[in-house]
C-alpha positions in Angstrom: 99.2 165.9 42.1 102.5 164.8 43.5 105.1 167.4 42.6 108.0 165.1 43.6 108.6 161.6 44.9 110.6 160.1 47.8 110.8 156.3 48.4 112.8 154.7 51.2 113.4 151.0 52.0 110.8 149.7 49.6 111.7 146.7 47.6 114.7 147.6 45.4 114.9 151.2 46.7 117.2 151.9 49.6 116.4 155.6 48.9 115.1 157.1 45.8 114.4 160.8 45.1 112.7 162.4 42.1 112.7 166.1 42.5 110.2 167.0 39.8 107.1 165.3 38.5 104.6 166.4 35.9 101.1 165.4 34.9 102.3 162.6 32.5 105.5 160.9 33.7 107.4 158.3 31.7 109.8 155.9 33.6 112.4 154.0 31.5 115.1 151.5 32.4 116.4 148.0 31.9 114.9 144.9 33.4 115.1 144.9 37.2 115.8 148.6 37.4 112.8 149.3 39.6 110.2 150.5 37.1 107.4 148.3 38.4 108.5 148.8 42.0 108.1 152.6 41.5 104.5 152.0 40.3 103.8 149.8 43.3 105.1 152.4 45.7 102.7 155.0 44.1 99.9 152.5 44.3 100.5 152.0 48.1 100.7 155.8 48.5 97.4 156.4 46.8 95.7 153.6 48.8 97.3 154.8 52.1 98.9 151.3 52.3 95.6 149.6 52.9 96.5 146.1 54.3 94.5 144.6 51.6 96.6 146.4 49.0 99.8 145.2 50.7 98.7 141.6 50.2 97.4 142.1 46.7 100.9 143.4 45.7 102.5 140.3 47.2 100.0 138.0 45.5 100.5 139.7 42.1 104.2 138.7 42.2 103.6 135.2 43.6 105.4 136.0 46.8 102.8 134.1 48.8 104.0 130.8 47.2 105.0 129.2 50.5 101.6 129.7 52.0 99.9 128.4 48.9 102.2 125.4 48.8 101.5 124.6 52.5 97.7 124.8 51.9 97.9 122.6 48.8 100.2 119.9 50.3 99.9 120.4 54.0 103.7 120.1 54.2 104.4 122.4 57.1 102.7 124.4 59.7 101.7 128.0 58.8 103.6 129.1 61.9 106.8 128.0 60.3 106.4 130.4 57.3 107.7 133.9 57.5 105.0 136.4 56.6 105.4 137.2 52.8 105.0 140.9 53.5 108.8 140.9 54.1 109.2 141.1 50.3 108.0 144.7 50.4 110.9 145.8 52.5 114.4 146.6 51.2 116.5 143.4 51.1 113.3 141.2 51.2 113.3 140.9 55.0 111.7 142.8 57.9 114.0 145.3 59.6 115.3 144.5 63.1 113.3 146.0 66.0 114.6 149.5 66.7 116.1 149.8 63.3 115.3 152.9 61.3 114.6 151.0 58.1 111.0 151.9 57.8 109.3 152.1 54.4 108.6 155.8 53.5 106.7 157.0 50.4 105.5 160.5 49.6 106.6 163.9 48.3 110.3 164.7 48.3 109.4 168.4 48.8 106.5 168.1 51.3 106.3 165.3 53.9 103.0 166.3 55.4 101.2 163.4 53.8 104.2 161.0 54.1 103.3 157.3 54.3 105.4 155.2 56.7 105.4 151.5 57.5 107.1 150.7 60.8 107.8 147.3 62.5 107.0 147.2 66.2 106.4 144.7 69.0 102.9 144.4 70.5 101.3 142.4 73.3 97.8 141.5 74.1 96.9 142.2 77.7 93.7 140.7 79.0 91.9 141.4 82.3 88.4 140.4 83.5 86.9 143.4 81.8 89.2 144.5 79.0 91.4 143.2 76.2 94.1 145.6 75.0 96.5 145.2 72.1 99.4 147.6 72.9 102.9 148.4 71.8 105.8 147.2 74.0 109.3 148.5 74.4 111.5 146.8 71.8 114.2 146.1 74.3 111.7 143.9 76.3 110.5 141.9 73.2 112.2 138.7 74.2 111.5 139.1 77.9 107.7 139.4 77.7 105.5 136.5 76.8 102.9 136.6 74.0 104.5 139.4 72.1 104.3 139.6 68.3 105.5 141.8 65.5 103.2 144.2 63.8 103.4 146.6 60.8 102.1 150.0 61.8 100.8 152.1 58.9 101.4 155.8 59.6 99.9 158.5 57.5 100.6 162.2 58.1 102.2 161.3 61.5 99.1 159.3 62.7 98.8 155.5 63.1 95.9 154.5 60.9 96.0 150.7 61.0 98.1 147.7 61.9 98.9 144.3 60.3 99.7 141.5 62.6 102.5 139.4 61.1 102.0 136.1 62.9 98.3 135.5 61.9 97.6 134.5 58.4 94.3 132.9 57.5 92.2 132.3 54.4 88.8 133.9 54.6 86.1 131.7 52.9 85.5 134.1 50.0 89.2 134.0 49.0 89.9 130.2 49.5 89.8 129.6 45.7 92.3 132.4 45.1 95.2 133.2 47.4 95.8 134.0 51.0 94.9 137.1 53.0 96.0 137.9 56.6 93.9 137.8 59.7 91.5 140.7 60.2 92.3 142.9 57.2 91.3 146.5 57.6 90.8 149.1 55.0 92.3 152.6 55.2 90.4 155.3 53.4 92.3 155.8 50.1 94.2 159.1 49.6 93.5 159.1 45.9 91.6 157.4 43.2 94.0 155.0 41.5 93.7 152.8 38.5 96.3 150.3 37.4 97.0 148.7 33.9 99.4 145.8 34.5 101.6 144.2 32.0 99.0 141.5 31.5 95.4 142.5 30.6 92.8 143.6 33.1 90.5 140.7 34.1 87.0 140.7 32.8 85.5 141.4 36.2 87.6 144.6 36.6 86.7 145.7 33.0 83.0 145.3 33.8 83.3 147.4 37.0 85.2 150.2 35.2 82.6 150.2 32.4 79.7 150.4 34.8 81.4 153.5 36.4 81.2 155.4 33.1 78.1 153.8 31.5 75.9 156.8 32.3 78.5 159.4 31.5 78.5 160.1 27.8 81.6 162.2 27.7 83.7 159.4 29.3 82.2 156.7 27.1 82.9 158.9 24.0 86.6 159.2 25.1 86.8 155.4 25.2 85.3 155.2 21.7 87.8 157.7 20.4 90.6 155.6 21.9 89.7 152.4 20.1 89.1 154.4 16.9 92.8 155.3 16.9 93.4 151.7 15.6 90.2 151.3 13.6 88.3 154.5 12.7 85.2 152.5 11.6 84.4 151.4 15.1 81.2 153.3 16.1 80.6 151.9 19.6 81.7 149.5 22.3 79.2 147.5 24.3 79.7 145.0 27.1 77.8 141.7 27.0 77.4 139.5 30.0 78.5 140.1 33.6 81.5 139.6 35.8 83.9 136.9 34.6 81.6 136.3 31.5 81.8 139.9 30.3 82.8 140.4 26.7 83.5 143.8 25.1 81.9 143.9 21.6 82.8 146.4 18.9 80.0 147.8 16.8 80.9 149.1 13.3 79.5 152.1 11.5 77.1 151.2 8.6 77.5 147.5 9.3 75.8 144.7 11.3 79.2 143.3 12.3 79.6 142.6 16.0 83.2 141.7 16.7 84.6 140.7 20.2 87.3 143.2 21.1 89.8 140.4 21.9 89.6 139.0 18.4 91.4 142.2 17.1 94.5 141.3 19.1 96.5 142.4 22.1 97.1 145.9 20.9 93.4 146.8 20.7 92.7 145.2 24.1 95.6 147.0 25.7 94.5 150.3 24.2 90.9 149.8 25.4 92.1 149.0 28.9 94.4 152.1 29.0 91.7 154.5 28.0 89.0 152.8 30.1 91.3 153.0 33.2 92.2 156.6 32.4 88.7 157.9 32.4 88.1 156.0 35.6 91.1 157.7 37.3 89.6 161.2 37.5 91.3 163.3 40.2 93.8 160.5 40.9 96.6 158.3 39.5 96.8 156.2 36.4 99.6 153.6 36.5 100.6 151.8 33.3 103.2 149.1 33.3 104.9 148.6 29.9 102.9 151.0 27.8 104.0 149.6 24.5 102.5 146.1 24.9 100.9 145.2 21.6 100.8 148.8 20.3 102.4 149.4 16.9 104.7 152.4 16.9 102.6 154.2 14.3 99.6 154.4 16.7 101.6 155.4 19.8 101.8 159.1 19.1 98.0 159.4 18.8 97.6 157.4 22.1 100.1 159.8 23.8 98.2 162.8 22.5 94.9 161.4 23.9 96.5 160.6 27.2 98.0 164.1 27.6 94.6 165.6 26.8 92.4 163.4 28.9 94.9 163.6 31.9 94.5 167.4 31.8 90.8 167.4 31.3 90.1 164.8 34.1 92.9 166.0 36.5 94.7 162.6 36.3 98.4 162.2 37.1 99.8 159.5 34.8 102.9 157.3 35.5 104.0 154.9 32.7 106.9 152.5 32.3 108.6 151.3 29.2 111.8 149.8 27.8 110.9 150.5 24.2 112.8 153.0 22.1 109.7 153.5 19.9 107.7 154.4 23.0 110.2 157.0 24.1 110.4 158.5 20.6 106.6 158.8 20.4 106.3 160.2 23.9 109.0 162.8 23.1 107.2 163.9 19.9 104.1 164.8 21.9 105.9 166.0 25.0 108.0 168.6 23.3 105.1 170.9 22.5 104.0 170.8 26.2 107.1 170.2 28.2 105.7 171.5 31.4 103.1 168.8 31.4 105.5 165.8 31.4 108.7 164.3 32.7 111.0 161.5 31.7 113.3 159.7 34.2 115.6 156.7 33.7 116.3 154.2 36.5 119.6 152.3 36.6 120.2 149.5 39.2 123.9 149.9 40.1 125.4 146.9 42.0 127.2 149.2 44.4 125.0 152.4 44.6 121.6 150.8 44.2 118.9 152.4 42.0 120.0 155.7 40.5 117.6 158.2 38.9 118.5 160.2 35.8 116.1 163.0 34.8 115.8 164.1 31.1 114.4 167.2 29.5 113.0 167.3 26.0 116.3 168.5 24.5 118.4 165.8 26.2 115.9 163.1 25.1 116.1 164.3 21.5 119.9 164.4 21.6 120.2 160.9 23.1 117.8 159.4 20.6 119.6 161.1 17.7 123.1 160.0 18.9 122.6 156.6 20.3 119.0 155.9 21.2 120.2 154.7 24.6 117.7 156.1 27.0 116.0 152.8 27.8 
């Protein structure tokens, strides 16, 4: 588990420090305070900034819009478009060569596994027998022909991969979706990580997660217990179909009813996705953006109890965002009996100072809720 968190020059964060993390961590704050950015940083850290993950984050926010527009309308050359990975860097632009504005993500207390993303200049050198892609001195960038900018991905002080910023192509298998860069490589992930976004998981992802646990009765039973928090008469969940045509079906005890899960509303679907992702996140991270989506406040304490229990049983570190007072109250009610297992932090995006982190303990949360409710 991460015992603390340090983020530098990533999206909204010029520099962010969280000195203590627990097993279950709730992040609160207003819109545009950096809650989703924090989850993205943790996602990159867990995936060791796989180049594929970098572009998936860009695509998720629609920051590849210029490339998609060019492909659809053929309005301008791809060379005229700045690589959309600039959106990952603080200020939405790549730092100047030689600048120290690298992205850094890792533990605040231990930088042995620190993840860094550097911008450097490279040159391809060809001879009759060899072809080398090598870094050049930044001061000579404009004096040497055929140089280009590259993101170096450094993990634990070693360069693990590179992303070339002037080559963007659309591999055939992704032509109907979005764009990916030339020659994507995959770093070995540091940790297993599962993400529940603000919108639902797609059916293909649900089918994959279900297949992972289909022969593990304990994990399947945990999912059943999760959906039973909303309807105790549900006996089982089965998946019908494959891939994009997958449909979760609810089987009821003592009845021949077979009800599609989605017909019970967004809350049931969101809960199913949370628990399914949690049991798939064993020994890793679970990241949940906007926990409260569709969940009535009366069921939230039970969901938090299950999350705390399963996270401990499966060795999962959970990070959750919310801007709901009900969610904070329900979290606090479960957290107060096991304060060592959780944390709560509020993010504020100050126009002058940037994103500021405010840690809360159980007593301070209770006091704030009682006096004004303004933790969100």
